[in-house]
RODRENRO-336224 format. One record per residue: x, y, z of N, C-alpha, C in turn. Coordinates in steps of 0.1 Angstrom, whole numbers, plus 2048, in hexadecimal, padded with zeros to 3 digits. Layout:
<drenlums>
XYZXYZXYZ ...
</drenlums>
This chain:
<drenlums>
7BC83A94B7BC83693C7C583E934 7C984C9387D185492F7E184E932 7E184A93D7EE8449417F1838938 7E782F9387E98229307EB826921 7E482E91C7E683190D7F383890C 7F883E91580584491081083A912 80D83091B81582691E81981B912 80D81B90C80B80F8FF81680D8F9 81C8188F18278168E883480F8F0 8368138FD83F81090483F802906 8327FE90C82C7EE90D8317E6901 82A7EC8F682D7E38E983A7E08E4 8437E98E78507E68E585A7DC8EF 8537DF8FC8587D59058547C6903 8467C58FD8407B68FA8497B38EE 84A7BB8E38527B68D98617B38DC 8657B78E68767B68E98767A98F1 86C7A38F686D79790086A78B8FA 86478A8EF86077D8E98697798DD 86976B8DC8727668CF86E75A8CB 86A75B8BB8667518B386874F8A6 86574689F86B748891861750887 86675887E86276187586976886C 86576C86086F775856868781852 85A78084E85478B84984B78F855 84979E8538437A385E83279F861 83079C85481E79785481D786854 81478485780F77585680F772847 80F76584780D76083A800755839 7F77598317F47658297EF76F830 7EF77C82D7EC7888367E178E82E 7D67938367CD79B82F7D27AA82A 7DF7AD8307E67B982C7EE7B981F 7F07AC81D7FA7A88117F27A1807 7E87A77FF7E179E7F57E97977EC 7E678B7E77EA7847DC7EE78A7D0 7E57957CC7E77997BF7E77AA7C2 7F17B17BC7F17BF7BB7F97C17B0 7F77CE7A97FC7D379C80B7D479E 8127CF7948227CF7948277DF78D 81D7E57878207F27818287FB78A 83080278583680A78F83981A788 83782478E83B83178784783978D 84C8347968588367A085E82A7A5 86B82C7A68738227AE8738237BC 86D82E7C186A8307D185F82A7D5 8568247CD84B81C7D085180F7DA 85D80B7D58617FF7DE86B8017E8 86D80E7ED8798127F587B809801 8708068088717FE81386E7EF812 86D7EB8048677DB8028727D180C 86C7C88138727C181A87C7B9815 8897B98198947B181489D7AB820 8977A082389E79882C8AD795828 8B179581A8BD7938168C679D81A 8C37A681F8CB7B48228D27B0831 8CF7A68368D37A18448DB794845 8E579183A8EA78483A8F6782843 8FD78B84590978A84C90A78485A 91377985D91477386B92277A872 92978486D93378987292F79387C 93279588B93079C8949367AB893 92F7B68999367C289892F7C988C 9397D388C9367DE88093D7DB873 9357D886893C7D685C93A7E4852 9457E784B9467F684394F7F2836 9477F582D94E7F181F95A7F881A 95B80382296780D81D97380E825 97780582B98480483498B7FD82D 9988048299A57FE8229A27FF813 9AD7FD80D9AC7FF7FE9A47F37F7 9A77E57FC9A27DA7F79917DC7FB 98F7E080597E7DF80A9797EB7FE 9817F67FD97C8017F69797FB7E8 9847F67E29817F07D59797E77D2 9767DF7DA96A7D47DC95D7DA7DF 95C7E47E594E7ED7E694D7F37D9 9557F77D19537FE7C69507F37BB 9567EA7BA9527DD7AF9457DA7B3 9437D67C19337D37C49287DD7C0 92D7E97BF9227F37BD91D7F37AD 9277EE7A59247EB7989227DE792 9227D479E9217C87999127C1795 9107B678E9057B27898FC7AD798 8F07A87948EA7A379F8EE79479F 8EE78C7AB8F27807AC8E67767A7 8EA76B7A38E076179E8D875C7AD 8CB75D7AA8C27567B38BB74A7AF 8BB7417B78B57357B48A77367B0 8A172E7A789472D7A488B72C7AE 8807347B38767317BC86B7297B6 86B71E7BD8617137B88537127BF 84B7107B883E70F7BF8347167B6 8287117B481F7197AC8187237B3 8157237C080B72C7C681473A7C7 8227387CB8277457D082A74E7C6 82A74D7B982D7557AF82075E7AC 81475B7B18097647B480C76D7BD 81276A7C78137757D282077E7D0 81D78D7D08237977CC8237A47D5 82D7A97DE8397A37DF83A7967E7 84378E7E984577F7ED8417817FD 83977780283577880E83776B815 83C76180E83C75581384874F81D 84674C82985374C83285C74282E 85873682685F72B82386A732818 86573981286E73E806879749808 87874F81388075C813890756814 89374981689F7438188A6742808 89C7428008A173F7F08A974C7EA 8A47567F18AC7627ED8BB7637F0 8C47667E58D27687E88D57757EB 8DE7757F78DF7837FE8E878D7F5 8E379B7F58EC7A37F28FA7A57FA 9047A87F29107A67FA9167B1803 9117BD8009157C880890C7D380B 90D7DA8149027E681B90E7F081B 9087FD81E910807822916804831 9117FC8399157F884490B7ED84D 9137E58529097DC85A90D7D9867 9067D787290A7D487F9027C9885 90A7BE8899047B388E9097B089D 9017AC8A79047A98B28FB79C8B7 9037938BF8FD7888C19007838D0 8F777B8D68FA7778E38F47698E5 8F37628F18EC7528EF8DE7578EE 8D87628F08C97648F28C476B8E5 8CD7758E18CA77E8D68D277F8CB 8CD7818BF8D37818B48CE78F8AC 8D77998AB8D37A58A68DA7A7898 8D47AC88B8D97AE8818D27BB87C 8DC7C28768D67CF8718E07D4863 8DA7DB85C8E07E284F8DC7EE84C 8E47F48478DF8058448E3807835 8DC80B82C8DD80F81D8DC81B819 8E48208118E182F80D8DA82D802 8D18387FE8C88377F38C88457EC 8CB8457DE8CA8517D58C484F7CA 8BF8587C28BA8547B38B48627AF 8B18607A18AC86A79A8A0865791 89686C78F88B86A78788987677D 88787377188487C76687787975F 86D88475E86188275885E88D74E 85788774385688F738845891734 84089B7348318A07328318A8729 8248A77218218B47188238C471D 8218C372C81F8D173182E8D5738 8368CB7378448CF73E84C8C6741 8598C47428618BA7488668BC755 8688B475C86E8B576B8758A876F 87E8AA77988389F77F8858A078E 8868967948898947A389488E7A7 89C8957AE8A888F7B58A788D7C5 8AB8807CA8A887D7D58B18777DB 8B38757E88BE86F7F08B586B7FC 8BA85D8068B585880F8BE84E817 8B584681E8BD83A8248B2830826 8B58228298AD81882C8B5810836 8AD80D8438B480684D8AA7F7850 8B17EF8518A87E38538B07DB860 8A97D686A8AF7D18758A57C6879 8AB7BB8818A27B18898A97AC893 8A27A789C8A679E8A989F7938A7 8A97898AB8A677B8A889D77889B 89377289A88C77088D87F77688F 87B77C89986D78089A86A78F89D 87479689E8747A58A287B7AC894 8737B288C87C7BB8818797C9884 87F7D187E8807E187D8847E586F 87D7EE86787E7F285B87D80185B 88580985488181785488981D847 88282684188982D83588483B834 88E84383088A85182C88F85681F 88885F81A88D86480D88987480C 89287B80788D88A80489688E7F6 88D8977F289589C7E488C8AA7E0 8908AE7D388D8BA7CE8898B77BD 87E8C07BA87B8C07AB8818CB7A4 8878C779788B8D078F8858D1781 8858DC77987F8DC76E8728E476F 8668E07698598E676A8548E2777 8518EB77F84D8EB78B83E8E878C 8368EE7828278EA7818248DD77E 82C8D877682A8CA7708308C077E 83B8C478483D8BD78E8318BB79A 82D8C779B8228C57A88188BA7A4 8178B579780D8AC79681489D795 82189D79982588E7998218877A2 81F8777A081886F7A981F86F7B7 82A8707B78328707C482D87A7CF 8298867CA82288F7D381488C7D8 8158857E280687F7E68048837F5 80C88F7F980889680380F8A6806 8138A98118198B68128258B880D 82A8C48058368C680183B8D3802 8458D78018498E68058528EB7F6 8558F87F785A8FF7EC8679057F1 8749017EC87F9087F088690C7E1 88B9197E38929207D788A91D7C8 87E91D7CA87191B7BF87190D7BC 8769047C48768F57C28708EE7CA 8658E57C485E8DD7CE8688D47D6 8658D27E286D8C97EB8648BD7F0 8688B17F185D8A77F586689D7FE 86089680886988C81185C884817 86087981A85A870821861865829 85B85F83286185683D85784B83E 85B83D83D85683183F85D82884A 85582485385C81985E852810864 85680686784F7FA8708567F687A 8527F08848557E788F84E7DC891 8537D088D84C7C388D84C7B9896 8437B189C8447A58A183C79A899 84179089783A782892840776897 83676D89983976089C82D758893 82B74B89582674388B81674788B 81074D89680174E8967FE75F899 80976689B80677489D80D77F897 80A78989481279488F80E7A1891 8187AA8978137B789B81E7C2895 8197CC8908217D588A81D7E488F 8287EB8928267FB89582D801889 82880888283080F87782981C872 83082086782A82C85F82B82684F 81F82284982081F83B81181E837 80F81582D8018128287FD805821 7F28028237EC7F481F7E17F4817 7E07EA8107D37E88097CC7DA80B 7BE7DA8097B87CD80B7B17C77FF 7B37BC7FB7AC7B57F07B67B47E4 7B57A87DD7BC7A87D07B77B47C8 7C07BB7BF7BD7C47B77C97C87AC 7C47CD7A17D07D37977CC7E1794 7C17E57977BD7F47957BA7FA7A2 7BE7F37AC7BA7FD7BA7AF7F47C1 7B07F67CD7A77EF7D979A7F67D9 7917F17DB7847F77DE77F7F77ED 78A7F27F37887F18027907FA809 79D7F98057A680080C7B2802803 7B680F8007BE8127F57CA8167F8 7D78117F37E58167F77E98217F0 7E28287E97E68337DF7E683F7E7 7EB83F7F17EA8497FB7F784C800 7F885680880485C81180585081A 81284D82381184582C80984B838 80784184280184584F80683E85B 8078428668088398737FD82E874 8028248787F981987C7FF80E886 7F580788B7F67FB8937EF7F088E 7F77E588D7F17DA8837F37CF88C 7E87C588C7E97B98937E17AE88A 7E77A088C7E27988827E4789889 7D97828897DC7758927D376A887 7DD75D8877D77528807D4746889 7C774588B7C27398937BC72F88B 7C47258897BE71887E7BB71E871 7AD71C86D7AA7208617A572F861 7A373786B7A074286E7AA74E86F 7A875986B7B376486B7AC77186F 7B277887A7AC78587E7B778C87C 7B079B8757B87A58717B57B3876 7BE7BA87D7BA7C68827C37D387E 7BD7DC87A7C77E98757C17F687C 7C97FE8837C480B8887CF815885 7CA82187D7D48298787D283A87B 7DA84287C7D885087D7D885686E 7CD85D86A7CE86285D7CF87185D 7D18788527D28868527C788C84B 7BF8958527B289984E7B58A1840 7AB8A18387AD8A882D7AD8B782D 7A58BE8377A88CC8377A58D0847 7A88DD8497A78E18597978E685B 7948E986878B8EE86E78F8FD873 78690487078891487277F91587E 78791688A78091A8967859248A0 79392A8997999358A1798942897 79B94F89F79C9598977A795C88E 7B19548947BD95688F7BF94C882 7C094F8767C394A86B7CE941869 7D994386F7E593B8717E192F879 7DA92F8857D592488C7CA91B884 7C192187C7B991B8747BF91286A 7CB9168657D091085C7D7903860 7DA90286B7E18F386F7D88EE879 7CB8EF8797C08E98837B98DD87B 7C28D48787BD8C68737B68BE87E 7AB8BA87B7A58B18877AB8A4888 7AD89E8947B188E8917A788688A 7AF87E8827A687487D7AE86687B 7A585C87B7AB84D87C7A3844874 7A88398717A582E86A7A6823871 79A81C87379A80E87979680586F 79D7F786E7977EC8657997DF86D 7907D786C7917C787178A7BE866 7917B386678C7A985D78C79B861 78479286178578486478477E856 78E77585578F76C84A78D75B84C 78B75884378874584379174183A 79C73A83B7A37328307A2724831 79B71E82B79970E82E7A1708824 7AF7098257B870381B7C270E817 7CA70D80C7D47148097CF71E7FD 7C37197F77BF71F7EA7B47287EC 7AC7287F67A17317F87A173C806 79C74880279E75180D79075780D 78875681777975E81977C768822 77877482277977F82D76E78782C 76D7918387647998397697A2843 7677B084376A7BA84D7637C884C 7697CF8557657DD85576F7E8855 76C7F284F7747FE85376F80A858 77481386276C81D866777828865 77283586077984286177484886A 77A85087477585887E780861884 77A86A88B78487789177D881898 78488989A7838988A177E8938B1 7878898B47878828C179187B8C5 7928738D179F86A8D179E85F8CC 7A88578CD7A68488C979E8408CE 79283B8C87898348CE78D8238CE 78B8218DA7908148DE7868098DB 77880B8D77708028CF7747FF8C5 77C8058BE77F8008AF78D7F68B2 78F7F28BE79C7E98C07957DA8C3 7897DA8C07837CB8C57827C78B6 78B7B98B778C7B48A67817AE8A4 7797A78AC76E79F8A67607A58A9 75E7B18AE74F7B68B074B7BD8A2 73D7C18A37387C48977367D589A 7407DA8937437E98937387F288F 7327ED8857277F587E71B7F788C 7187ED8947107F18A17167F88A9 7247F68AD72B8008B572C80E8B0 72A80F8A472C81F89D71D8238A1 71481C8A07048228A17048258B1 70C81F8BA70A8238C771282D8CB 71C8328C272383E8C471E84A8BD 70F8488BB70A8548B670A8548A8 70C8488A070C84989071585688C 71F85788F72686388C73485D883 73985288174384E87B74084886D 74984286674884185674C832854 74282885574481B855743816847 74A80D84374A80483674D7F6838 7427EF8347437DE8377467D9829 74F7CE82A7557C98207567B881F 7577B38137587A381575D7A1808 76779480776A7917FB7727827FA 77677C7F077A76F7EF78576F7E6 78F7677E87997647DC79A7547DC 79C7517CF79D7417CE7A873E7C3 7B17367C77BA7327BE7B37247B7 7AC7257AB7A671A7A77B070E7A4 7BC71479D7C370879C7D170E79C 7DF70879E7E970F79E7EC718793 7EF7257997F072D78E7E4736788 7D773278D7CD73B78A7C6740796 7C374E7977BE7537A47B275879F 7A57597A579A7607A37947667B0 78E7737B078D77B7BB77F7847BB 77A7857C376D78D7C576B7967D2 76A7A27D076B7AB7DD75C7B57DC 7577B67E574B7C27E774B7CB7F3 7497D57F374B7DF7FD73E7E77FE 7377E880972B7EF80C72B7F9815 72880681072C81281671E81481E 71281181770681781D6FA80E817 6EF80C81B6E68058146D980881D 6CF8048166C080481E6B97F6817 6B47EC8226AF7E181C6A47E3813 69A7EE81868F7F080F6907F5803 69E7FD8016A08017F36AD7FB7ED 6AF7EE7F06BD7E77EC6BC7E77DC 6B27E27D76B17E27C76AB7EF7C0 6AF7FA7C66A98077C06B48117BE 6B481B7B56BE8257B46C082E7BF 6BA82C7CB6BF8367D56CC8377D7 6CE8457D96DC84B7DA6E58457E6 6DD83F7F06E68377FB6E982B7FA 6E68257EF6EC8167EA6FA8197E6 70281A7EF71281E7EC7198117EC 71D80B7E27247FF7E17317FF7D6 7397F67D97427F27CD7467E47CE 7477DE7C274B7D27BF7567D07B4 75F7C57B676A7C27AE76C7B37AD 76D7AE7A07717A079E77B79F795 78479779378D79478979578878B 7A27867837A87787827B677D780 7C07747847CE7747817D276477C 7DA7667727DF75776D7ED75A768 7F374D76E80074F769802748759 80A74D75480D74874481B740741 81A73A73882873273683473B737 84173673A84B73C73B85074172C 85574B72C85E75271F86A74D71B 86F74772787E74172688073A731 88A73172F88E72673A89172B746 88C72775288F72C75F88C73B763 88474075987E74E75D87374E765 86E75976B86275C772857759768 84B75576D83F753763839760761 83576475482D76F75281F76D758 81977B75B80B77B76480278575B 7F677E75A7EA7857547E0789760 7D979475F7D079876A7C67A0764 7BC79E7677B07A67627A47A876D 79F7B376D7937B37777897C0774 77B7C07797737CB77676F7D1785 76C7DB78376C7E378F75D7EC78D 7557EA7977487F47957457FA7A4 7448097A074280F7AF73581A7AC 72E8187B671E81F7B572482F7B9 71B8387B371C8467B571C8497C6 7238517C97258567D872B84D7E2 72F8407DC7378387E474683F7E9 74683C7F77528417FD74F851805 7428557FF74286480473B865815 73F86F81A739873825735882827 73588883673289583473889B83F 74389784474B89E84E75B89D84A 7638A884B7718A684977989A84D 77489885B77B88D86077687E85F 76B87E85876787185676986C847 76E87883F76F874832778866830 77485E82577C851823788856819 79185D82079D86081D7A8862825 7B586681D7C08698277C7873820 7C887E8257D188A8207CE88D811 7C288F8117BA8928017BD8887F8 7BF87B7FB7BC8727F37B38677F8 7AD8617EF7A18577F17A784A7F7 7A18448017A583680679D82B800 7918317F778B8277EF7918257E4 7878217DA78B8217CB79382D7C5 79F82D7C27A68397BD7A08417B4 79883B7A979483E79F7868467A0 7808437AB77484B7AF7678407B1 75D84A7AD74F8417B07488437A3 73C83E7A273583E79673A83878A 74182D78B74782877E74981A77F 74B81577275180776E75F809766 7677FE76E7748027697797F0766 77E7EF7597837E57567947E6753 79A7DC75C7AA7DE75B7B07D0758 7BB7D27507C47C674C7D27CA74F 7D97C07567E87C27557EF7B5753 7FB7B874B8017AC7488117AF74B 8177A47528257A475782C79A750 83679F74884379874184F799745 85378E74A86278D74F86A78C741 87079573D87779473088478D732 88A78E73E89778574289778974F 8A37827558A37837648A6791767 8A07977708A27A577489B7AD76C 8957AC7628907B67588817B2757 8777BA75C8687B675D8627C3756 8567BE74D84D7C77468437C6749 8397D374F82D7D47538247DB749 81A7D57448137E073C8047DE744 7FD7E97447EF7EA7497E47F3740 7DA7EC73E7D07F47377C47F5740 7BC80273E7AF8027467A680A73C 79A80873E79080F737785813742 78082074377582374E76D82B747 76082874C75483174A74E835756 74E84375774B84A76473F855761 73785676B72D86176B73286D775 73087877573788477E72D88378B 72187F78971988079571B8777A2 72187C7AE7278727B673486C7B5 73B8727AC74686B7AA75186D7B0 7518777BA75D87A7C275A8787D2 7658747D876586F7E576287C7EE 7678897E87668957ED75989C7F1 74F8947E974289A7E973C8997F6 7368A27FC72D8A380972089F806 71B89180770E89180370089680A 70589E8146F98A68196F78B4810 7028B68096FF8C28016F68BD7F4 6FB8B17EF6F58AB7E36E78A57E7 6E38A27F16D789C7F66D18A3803 6C88AC8026C58B280F6B78B2811 6B08B081E6A48B082169E8A281E 6948A181668B89681169688C80A 69E8948016A788D7F86AE882800 6B188480C6BA87B8146B586D814 6A586B81369F85F81469985B807 6988687FC6918647EF69C8657E3 6A786C7E46B086E7D86B68647D2 6B88647C56BC8597BE6CA85F7B6 6D08537B46DD8547AD6DF8487A3 6DE84A7966E084178D6EE840789 6F18337836FE82F77D700837771 70C840771712848769709856767 7028577716FD865772706871770 70187D76A70788576A71188675B 71B88B75A72388E74D72B88274E 72A87874273086B74073C86D739 74686774075386873B759859739 76185872B76584C72A77584E726 77B84773078B84872D79483C72E 79F83C7287A88307297B7834731 7BC82C7357C983073A7D3825735 7DE82572F7E781C72C7F581E732 7FA81773C80481774280F80B741 81B80D741826803741832808747 83A7FE74F84680075284D7F4751 85A7F874E8667ED74D8727F0758 8737E776187A7E676B8897E076A 8937E676A8A17DE7678A77DE773 8A97D17788B07D07858BB7C8783 8C57C97788D07C07778DB7C3780 8DD7CD7858E97CF78E8E37CF79C 8EE7CC7A68EC7C87B18E77D67BC 8E97E17B88E87ED7BF8E37F77B6 8DE7F47AB8D88007A18CB7FA79B 8C080379B8B58007958B2809788 8AC80877F8A680F77289780B771 89081877088281676C87D81C762 87781975687282174C86581E74D 85B82874D84C82774E846831745 83A83174383183A73C82283873F 81C84473C80D84174180584A737 7FE84572D7F584C7237E684A725 7E08567267D185672B7CA862724 7BE8627207B886B71A7B1875726 7B68717317AE87B73E7B9883742 7C787F7417D18887487DD88973E 7E68927407F38937357FB886735 7FF88172980787772881487972F 81A86C73682587073D82F86473B 83A86873884885E737851862742 85885774786185975286C84D750 87785375588484B75588984E765 88B84276B89184277889C83977B 8A583D7848B08387888B3839795 8B682F79D8BA82D7AB8C58267B0 8CB82B7BB8D88237C18D58207CD 8D88157D28D78107DF8E480A7E4 8EA80F7ED8F68077F48F6809805 
</drenlums>
């Protein structure tokens, strides 16, 4: 078995390299891992560093293409770097405007290709067609806060490649340093993991990658990234993507009206275990930690999606093959593994009631007791979310449609909590559940306004009421409820110190040039310091 596990990555690559079918996106459409509705709000242009860009591979010329060979080529490349975005044909269809980012295979060909990259390499035979592109990435982001201003200067690259139409590879890397007030910089939203300090400046880097195979009924991905489950604008109650990237193996199959989705990931534990006499060894002794997720969806048509699934966080042992079974009842399996893992059961539905109007409902059950279902027993840990999204009339002819979305989220006290470091519902000190915590009710509204082509304004507002008791995923519930309190303790809605707070956020993305992006953003809240930011990014 050890040999088989060690050989699995090589076997996967060989399988991916030996098949050929039609596909463009690495995910099936529709996919459980690409919700119909996500927030368009951005705080950094690095949020979309690895967004899928099929149009980056348009050339049919074989061999290596370089933009800086000869005076004319160099002049053309400079003009290209300062050129406006090419016009794009209007993407027709009522349904696809609700899907962000686009995942509908029939519409990828509607995008007009970008004309140049740093370099491209193409190679074709009678059986294989290989295309690749390399892009340089650079940018600067300046933030203004009451506690001090700071900036982030970074560089990086993006590589896209595909073999035929069913195998694709994407990878990106960026690295940068913070300038200005370092105490304020340490609170920057980009810092969601480990960082280092050089010459009294915080340094930060990250890498994202994926290797994908897809045909008409199956998709398989091996990569480093993050996903979310369920439509949302304020954050998922099932699996949040407001965390650092993680390594994953993803598979999804569409069989008629049913879809089976499976995700296994390696997580970073939040803290270490001290088992050695040497403090230096203990400082690096992070236990193994894993996430497993499976979901079965029923799609009786183009407008209805009903689904149910489970997530499991486990660790301090090897990868568990039990959680590779996509259609098994994992809660029962977990019981037979000595009831030592953290299981969450969820279900939901999305319904496009009419073209341009999406309704959705989700529920996540962390723990419950049938005999205490309608009581305030602390172990009744659950979260619910419901909302809608609707397209509005165009502001101008041939423009995108504005979009208004609203939702309400309620999370019971102690939801997502557990009692061991390697089973906390978290990744690298960030929650995998609802990012705003538990013991709360949240009302969120988001409005997207396409002011003109390549100029979009997003404004979001949320109002939260939250009690302090059992509000953090970091709480060890064995400390809060010991002895008989395990079976008798109660937790009321908004128990503890009650806090009401609001957040108003807005971002204006300017994408008028082919290789430059600008982002203006702000975040005002009575819970944290106000933040204003200006970002510029160059890709070539």
